[in-house]
Phi, psi and omega in degrees: 000131179269140179273140180286134172228147180284157176292145177270168178300317180297320178297322179295319177293324177294319178299317179298316181297318180292325177295316178297329180284352175095010179284148177277177186295323180294314179296319179299316181299318179297318182291317182286333178091031178231171178287150182297332178292333177296317178295316180300313179296321180300314179292320181295317182284329194237018176257122181249200181296332181261016178090195180276123180235111187298324180296314178294320180299317181293318179299316179296322180293323178294318179297317179297319180295317180294329179292338181275345181290124180239138175293142181279332182237124176273128182260000000 
């Protein structure tokens, strides 16, 4: 079983470069080393009116991750 890890900033820039080069999601996933559904979710979550922007995508992922943190003990 493989453990889930989030995409890094470098991987997001690599995804953008491969997309600009015209590779499809399956080819991109093989090169980046992730499952093709990861690429699909990345584009779905982080593509706006100006297309896929890795800097913005990484910032949004950090914000989403921080929003999920819940304190274990309520004081």
